[in-house]
N, C-alpha and C positions, 0 to 999 in steps of 0.2 A: 564372484570375487569376494573374499571375506573382508570384513572390516574390523579393525581394532579401534578402541577409543583413543583418539589422538590428544596430545597435549596442546592446549591453546595458550599462546602468550598474548596477554592483553596489555597494551601500552596506551596510557592516557597522557596527552600533552595539552598545553594551554590554549592552543588556537588552531584554526584551520590551516594557517601558514605552517605551523609546526607539524601538523599531520602530513602535509605535502613534503616537507623537508625530511621527516622520518621515513616516509615511503621511498623517496628517491635515494636516501642513504641505504635502505635495505636493498633496493635494486642494484645499486653500485656494488655493495658488498657481495651479494649473491652472484652477480655477473662475473666478478673477478674470481670468486671461488670456483664457479662452474668452469670457467675458461681454463683455469689452472688444472682442474681435475679432469676435465673431459674435452677440452679444446674448443668448446662452444657454449653459448648461453641460449637456452630456449625459454622464451617469455610469452605467456598468454595474456592478452589485453582485454579489458572491458571498457564499455563506454561510460557515459554519465560523468560524474565528478572526477572519476579516475583519470579521464582524459585531461582535464584541467590540471590536476596535480602533476601528472607526468610531463605534459608538454611544457609546463612552467619550470619544472625542476631538473629534468634529465639533461638538458643541454649543458649543465654545469658539472656533471659528474665526470670521473675519470675511469675509463674502461677501454677495452679493445673492441671498438664498435664493429669492426669487420667480422667479428666472431659471433655476432648476434643473429638469431632467427626469431622473428616476431609472428605470433599467431593470434587468433581471436577466440576467446572463450565462447563467445557467440557473435553472430553478425546478422544484421537485418538484410533481407533479400531486396536490396534497392541498388540502383546504379551508384557508381563511385562519385558522381557529381551531386548526388542527393544529400541534403543536410542530415538525413537519418543514417547515412553511412558512417559506421565507426571508423573504417579505414580512412575515409576522407578526413576526419578530424585529426587522426594521428599523422597522416601524410602532411597535412598543412602545418602541424605543430612541431614535427620532428625532422622531416626531410628538408635539408637546406639549413637547418638550425643545429643539427648534429651530423656526424659523418654517415648516418644511416642512409641506405639506398633503397629505392623502391623494391628491388628484387629480394631484399631481405625480409619483406613482409609476405607471409603466406596467406593469400587472399581467396575469397570465394569467387565463383563465376556468377555474377548477378544476372546473366542472360538466361540461366537455366531455370526450369521449374524447381520448386522447393525440394522435392524428393531427390531429383538429379543433382541439385546444388549440394545437398548434404553428402551424397555419395562421392561427388567430385572433390569436395573439400576433405573428406576422410581419406581419399586416395592421395591427396597432396600431403596430408599430415603423415600418413603411413610411409610415404617416400622419404620423409625426414627421420623416421624411426623404424628403419627396416628390421625385419625379423623380431619385432616386439609384439607380445600378446596385447599389451597396453602401453601406450607412450608414457614416458616419465619426464614431464616438463620440469625444468629447474625452478620456475616460479610461475604461478597463476595468480593474477591480480583480479579480484572479484568485487563486484558491486552487490548491494542489497537494496531491493525495491521496497516501497512502503507496505507491500503485502508479504514481504519476506522472501521474494524470489531472488535467485542469483543466476547469472548467465541468462538463458531463456528457459529456465526450469521453474515452473510456476506451481503454487500450492494446489494440490489435488489433481494435477495433470498426470496422465499415464506415463509421461517421459521420466517421472521420478523413479520409476521401476525399471527403466531400460538398462539392460546388462549385456547386450550383444554388440552394439555398434559403438564406435568412437564418437561419431558425429551424427546427430539426429536432426531430422527436419521437424519444424512445427509450423502449422498453417493456421492455427487458431489461437495465436498469442492473445491473452487478455489485454495486453498493452500494444497499441499499434506501433509499427505496421505488423499485420498478423503473420506474415511469412518470414521465418528466420531459420538459421541453423545454429546448433548449440552443442558444445561438449556435453557428454553424459557423465553421470556421477562416477562410474568406474575410472574414467579418464581423470576427472578432477581429483579424486581421492588417491590417485597413484602418483601425484606430483611430489617433488622434493619439498616444496613449500607452497602453501596457499595463503594469500593475504587479503584481508579486507581493510579499507581505509575510508573513514567517513567523518564528517563534521556537521555540527548544527543540531539544534534542539529538535528539529523535525525527525531525526533518526533515533531519538532517545527511547521512545516507546518500543520500537521494534528491537533495538539493541537489548533492552531489558528482557523482552520476550524470548530472544534467542539465548543470551548469555546467562541470564539469571533464572528465568522460568523454564528454560529447556524445551520450549515448544518445538515440535517436529516439523518446522517449516523448512523450505529448501535451503536457506542460508545456514541453518543449524545442522543440515545433513552433510555439510562440508567437513569431513573428518579424515584427513590424510592417513592412510593405513601405515605408512612408514615415515612420512615426512612431518613437517612442522606446520602449524596453523597459527597465524598472527592476526590480531585485531588492533589496528591503530586508530584511536579515537581522540577527538578533542573533548574537553571537559563538558561541553554542552551535550554531545552525543552520549556520553557516559553518565549523564546526570541522574538517571533513574535507576542505575545499578545500586544494589543494596549497600555495598561498600565500595566507594569510589577510590581507586588507588591514588596515591600521591602523584603529583605531576612528575613525568619522566620515570615513573616506577613501573617495573614489569612484574606482573603476577601471573601465575598459571591457574587456569581453570579447566576443569574436565567436563566435556560435553557428552 
């Protein structure tokens, strides 16, 4: 699958609370746009701080909730009662607090071995995108680890070059738990929009390495071929960029 250099919109706001607000505003806008255009909204979720941002802000947005389908950019192969389960976190934060229902979440089967779990999850995703060479999600919300990983795509790992499957297994994740399933880059880069949202000084070094220095780390390989790429940062996370945009100012940068 060929890749074109994508336009990245970088938005810097004043606080972590504003990051969450901007993120949920983006979700609201794209959900309503997708529902109007295609009759549904397909959203890929990630764990970590993204969970806190979304569970805190999404209950207050206005959207047609029954038209949503929620997927996972990656998921840890643990039971749904395990604190490491990303699904558990979103179910606790959104089901009952929004009109979303359990059946709107497309989930892994945690009872399978990792290879079978990846194949099973790909089959579930394919069922929602029939007759597609690659799925085209409306929005994928991605995190960035301290090593620059995104989803469960880690620096130097062979999965960075995976171009055949939609969902891949990983049994040697450098970050526990070791067994996970993850979307691959051809899927991620086929989305209408990919978005990172992060806050805090602890993100500043890696943000600089990705956005300013252009290091070929996994988070920097997120380059939608036809869609938009967004980075929503607070001033602390953006503090080591060479030219920090004014608060609430959008700038474009090319990766």
